[in-house]
N, C-alpha and C positions, 0 to 999 in steps of 0.2 A: 479827529474822529474821538478821541480821549477827554475833550471837554463835553463832547454828546453824550459820551456814557456817563457823565457825571449827574447830567442834569434828574437821573433817577434818584441820586444821593441828595439833591436840593431837594426834590418832592418829598424823601422821607424826613430831612429836615421840617420843610414845612409843617408838615403831619406832626411831627413830635411837638414844635412848638405850637399849633394850635391845640392838640390835646393835651400837653402838660402845664401849660401857662398858667391852668387853674388852682395847679398845684403849687403854686406859688403866692400867687396875688388873687386866688379865687375868694378865699375869705373875705379878704380886705374889701373888694370889690363887692362882695354880695350882702355885705355888711355895710354900704355906703361910704366907709370910712377915706374912699378914694377913687376919684374917676378912672375908668377904664383906659382912657388913653394915657393918662399918667402912669400908670400902671406898665402898660405896653411899653412906654418911653424908655421905663428904668430898668424893664426886664432884658430889653434889646441891648442895652450899652453893657448890663452884667452878667448876662449870657453868654456876650463874647469875650470879655475879659477875662471870664472863667474858663473858656473852650482853649483861648490863646495861654493863658499861664500854667494850667494843669489838665490838660485835655487830655494828654499821653496814658493815663492811668490804667484805663481799660482797654486799650488796644490790643496791648499783646495779648491778654486771656481771650478776646475774641478770635484773633489769629490763631492762638495754638488749637482752638477747638476748630477753625477750618479757615485756612488762607486761601481764599478767592483767588487764583493766579490767571485769571482771565479777565480784560477790561469788559467784556460783555458779559462775562458771566458775574461782574461783582455789580455790574448794571443792573442785570435780571433778578439778582438779590435783594437790592436795595428798593425798587421797583414793586416787588412782591410784598416788601415788608410795607413799605409806603401804603401800598394798595389794603394792605388787611387793616392799618390803622387810619387810614381816611375812613374807611367803612364802619369802625367802630365809634370814630367822632363823629361821623353823620346822625349814628342813632342817638349821640349824644354820652357815651362809654368811655370814663376814663380809664384807658389800657397800658398795659404796658410796651413800649417800645422794644426794651430787654429783651422780652418773650418773645416779642413779634420776631427780631433780627435773628435771635438764637434761633427758631425755630426756622428761619428762612437760609441758614447756614447749614442747617443740618440737611436740609432739603437738596443744598447744591451738594453735599457730603453723598447724600444717596445717589444722586444725578451722576455723579462723577466716581463713583465707587470707593471715594476717601475713607479711611478709617476715622472712627469719630475717636477723638481724645476725650475719655468719659470723664478723668482728671478736671480739666479745665469745666467740663460739662457739672459736674459735682457742684466744684466751687461757686459755678454762675447760679445755679439752681436753688444751691442751700441759700444765696442773699435771699431770694425770693421769699424764701418762710424765714431768715432774721430780719431784713430789713421792716416789714408790717409788725412783727413783735417788739424789737427794739424801739420801733417808733411808740408804740403802742405805751410801752413802757415810761419812756420819755416824757411823754404827753400827759400820763397819770400822773408823773412825778411833778412837775412842772407844774398844772394843775392847783395841785394842793400847795406847792409852794407859793404860786403866784394869791392864794386864798389866802394863806396865811398871813402874807406881808401886806396884802389890802384889809384885811381885819385889823390890823394892829397900826396901819400908816394915819388911817384918819384923812386921805388925801381927797379933796374938795373935787367933786364930779367934774367941773369943767377941766381941770388940770388932769383928770383921770382919763379923759377925752383925748385930749392932746398929746399926751403921753402915748397913748393906746395908737394914734393916729400915727406917729413918728415910730413908735415900734413897728407897725405893719411895713410901713417903706423899709425902714432898715433891713426888717428880718425878709422880707421881699426881695430885694436887692442882695442879699447875701444867698436866698432860695438860688436866686436865677443864676448866681455866680456857681454854686455848688451843682445846678443843673447843667451848665454849660460844661463843667469838668469832669462831672461824670457820664454825660450821657453824650457829649459829640463823640465818643467812641461809636455808638449806635448807628452814627450818621456816616462819618466818614471813613470809618475804622477798618472798613472792606477794602477802601479805594487806594490805600496807603503804598501796597506793592504796585499799582497801575497809576498812580495820580499822574495827571498831567501838565502838572506844575514843576517847570525849574526857578531855581534859585537866581533870584534879583539882587544885583550888585548897586547897592544904591552909591557907596564907594568901597574902595579897595578894600577896606577894613570892616565895612558893615553893609551886610545883608537882609534878606527876608526869605526865609528857605522854602521851599516847595510845601513843604509839610507845613509850615503857619498859614501860609497861602490857603492849602486844603481845607485847615482849620477855620481859618476866616470864613471862608465863603460856606460852609457847613454850619458855622452858629451864624451867620447873615441870615439863610435862610430858616434857623428856627426863629431868629428873629422875625421876620416877616410872617409864619405861621401864627406868634403870639399876638401880632399887630391887626391881623385882617380875619381870624376864622376860630378865635379862642373862647368866645364869651358864651356859647353854647355850654360848653361843657363846665363852665365856671359856674353853671347853674345845679349840676349835678354832684359837686364837690360843696359845693357852698350851701346848700340847702337841702338837697333831695336826699343824702344819707344822714344826715344831722344837723337842724336847725344851728346856726353855731352865732355866738356874740361877738362883738368887738374881740374881745380878751382871750375868748374859747379859738377866735380865728388866728389869733398870734400864736398861741400856743402850739395851734395845727403846725401852722409854716416853721415856727421853730425846730420842732420836733423833727419833721420831714425834712428840713434842710440839713440839720444836724446829721442824720445818716445819710443823707446823700454825701455831704462833705466827709463822713468817715472813711465812706469805701470809696472815694477820689483823690483824695491827696497824698501826694507823695510825701509833703513836707510832715504831714502828721503819723504818716508810716515811721517815716525815719526817727521823728522824735520820740513814738514807742521803742524803736528797738533800741536807741540811747538811753532810756529810761529802763532797759530790759524789762519790758513790757508784752503782752501778748499782741501781733499786728491783725489787723486788718484787712485781708484780700481787697484788691483793687480791680474790681469787675463793674461793668455798666450796671449801673442797681435802678431796678420799677421806681420811678418818683411818685406815679400813681398809687404802689403799693405803700410806700412809706407815708404818702398823705391819709391813704384808709386807715391803716394800721395807727395813724395819731388820731384821726375823728373817732375811731373805736376807744382809744384809750380816755379821749377826753368825757366821750359815753358813757364809758364805765365806770367813770368817778362817781355817775349818777345810778349806778345799778343797773345801767343798759338800758333804760327805760325806755329812753327818746330817740335809740337808735332804728332807722327802719331798715328792718333787715330783707324784706323783700328788695329793697335797694341794693343791698350787699350781695344778695343772692345774684342779682340781674348785672354787678359789678364783677365777680367771682366767674360767672359764665364769660364773659368777656376776657377775663385773663386764661381762662382755657383755650376757647376759642381763637387768640389771636396768634398765638405759637402753630397751631393746629392749622388755622387757615395759611399763613404766610409762609408752613413748609408746602402744602400741596399747592398752592399758586406757585410755589418759585420749580417745584418740579417739573409742571408742564409749561411754565413760562421758560425756562431753561430747552426744554423739547421743542417749543416752539421757534425760539430766536434761533437757535440750531441749526433747525432743519428749513425755516420758511423764509428766515434773513441771511443765515449760511453764515453766520456770525461764529467762531469759535469760542463757547464758554468755557470751556476747562482745556486747560493747555497738558499734553499728555507727558507726563512723567515716567521716562523710563527706570527701570530697576534690574541688576544686576548681581549674579551669587558669581564671582570669580574667586581667584586666591585672594587677592587683597580684602574682598568684602567677607568673607569666610573669617579669614585671622581676627578682623577686626570685632566681629561677631562673637569668638570664641572670647576674645579680651574682656567684652561684656557679658559674659556669663551664659549667653546661651551655649545651648548643648547641640554643637553640629552632627551627631548621628540623627536628630529630631528632622534634621534639614536636608537628608538625605536624596528626597524626594526635588527638591528646586536646586541642589547642587549645580554649579556650571550650567545654569539657565538665565536666560536675558528675558524680561517681561517687559513689554512697549507701555503699558500703564497701569495705574493703582487698580483697577478693575480685575484685571487680570493677576497681579500679584496677590491680589487678598484672595481671590477666590482659590490660587494656590495654597497660600497659607491657611486657610478655614477647612482645608483636607485634613491638615495636622494636628490632632488631638490633642498631644504631647504641648504645643503651646497655648498660652493665657494672652489675653489683649495685652498685657504690659509689655511682654517679649514679642507681640507681633509688632506694636509700635516702634521698641526700638529696631527691629529688621529693618522696617520701612524707612526708617531715618538711616540707617547705615547704608543700605543698598541704593537710596534714591540717588539718580545720578543728576549732578548738577555742574556740568562743566564751568570751571571759574579760571579767569584769569588774571592775577594781581598787576596791577596799573598804577604807580604809584603816583604820578600824575594827576590820574584823571581822580584818585581819592582824596588829594591833595586841593583838588580843585572843588570837588562835592560836600566835603566833610570842614565843618567848622574845626580851627587849628584847635582849640582846646575839647573838640569831642574826644580825642586818646590825648592819652598822655606824652609826651617828648618819647620815652624808650617804647612805648607803643609804634609811634612814628617811624623810628628807627627798625625797629622789625619788619615794617612791612615793605621800607626802602632795602633792607635787604635781600627780602623776597620778589623786588618787582622782576617780571616779566615770567615769573613761574607758574606754572599751570596745574591744574588738577579735577579729578573725575568727581568728585564728595567734598561738601564742606567740612566733612571732620579730618580729612587730609587737611586743610589749610589751618583747620585749627590747631592741629598737632605738629606741624612744622611752627607756628607763632608759639607755642608753649615750650617748643624746644629750644627757643632762642631767646626766651624771655619768662620768667617767674608773673609778669605782669599781664601775662593770658591765662594764667593760672584761673580755673573755679576753686571759690574757699569751700569748706565742708557747708554743708546744707545744715545751717542754723539759723536761727530767727534774727540772730546778731548780724549773720552772712548776707542776707535776704536782698537787701540794697546794693550790693557791692558785684554779686551773682544777676542780677535781674540786667544791671547797667552793663555788665560786660557782654552780657547775652544780647541786648541791643546793639551794641557796637558790633559786634560779630554779624547780627543780621544786615546792618548796614554794609558791611564792606561786602556779604557776599551778595548782595541787591546789587552794590556797583561792579564787583568784579564778575559777574554772570556773563557768559557768551554763548554763543550759539552751539548746541550739541553737534551740528555738524562741522565745526571748527577741531581741528587736530588739536589733541592735547596728550599734555605728559604730565607724569607725577607719581 
């Protein structure tokens, strides 16, 4: 059944490839510098490489916004997103997959009664503003740089044409790589916790992980969309908004690809940290918005006279419509899947306010007097909990998120052999493996209880102060803990102690 649920994610990947291929090779194809079939072949190769090499950048951000915890729920979220994008593609609008998937996840949160992490939402939404502005600024600067070089180089026209052709191919390949690295999270990010793929051991020392398989099939579906149905959208990007020449087409693709890479590369983030420079959040970015921003940046070099603002208004309408439509579709499809097909789209999560939880909340700065109404209570799901917390006026949203995290029941049992089998040997340090061996067989009701025991046994499980320099380390440690929680999770019906 897990593989069947994944089909909606593959449909979403197809829709993304069909809609976003124009952002990568649209200018090159529309200016006749490269044939569509060659563009599709190059894009297919590099979008898969980018997905496998650096595809995990934005997945964590989407999971913080809303961790869809049931396979049928993930199927429905992806299906609603794909339907919204396919509709936009049908009417030749380059829309934002990032916006559509965020709208769909919010729809799932509303249906499930989950609290929305507005910090993660702000990070994502702010990128929707920053991306086109940054892309326009880069394109504006590159245009003047190219113009200065060409005015002083005296390159023969035939040589210029050949260089531009190769430039479009190379930058297009880089654009496809960046698209895979940044946008694969939109396609399969919601399936990570319910992936049907198991690790494949080719030799005792080499294996293909389930996550790598998930990313590969997601990337393959993007490539299929690029090859089969992307030509229509290329017309909008290549001609309708602004008539592009081969050189301005090169500038547009280069600018948008750089912006996608900036928001999707772990290596670049680490380099910025090492240089003590501000970092850029790793979030799934809208390649359409980056491309449109670059086109506008080129248009502004000529005073904006050649920009077709009617088309710009039509595209902007699509950016608003896609997340709204995806949110509404998700809500109603979840209701349909749950009640007609009787598939669980939300796995109920219990919450409790007993002695251990109340003490931990006090340590995290929560005023226990404000929790008098819920003290000693047990809630069967997030909707019941949120209804109770919303009646407490003294609590702000940040405090409510802390309360949800601490009181959430997630029974765990440390199984060292299972962890050793499912995790790469170098995923954890030798010291971290040692502490897990010492806790083999221990059971817990909450994630934070296991985390505390790990921290008591070794300083290598301690988070560092939240500074720019420690960002990569803390994110890596958080990913390790999440992997351990997923593997060690047991049925709530089993007896636990801890």
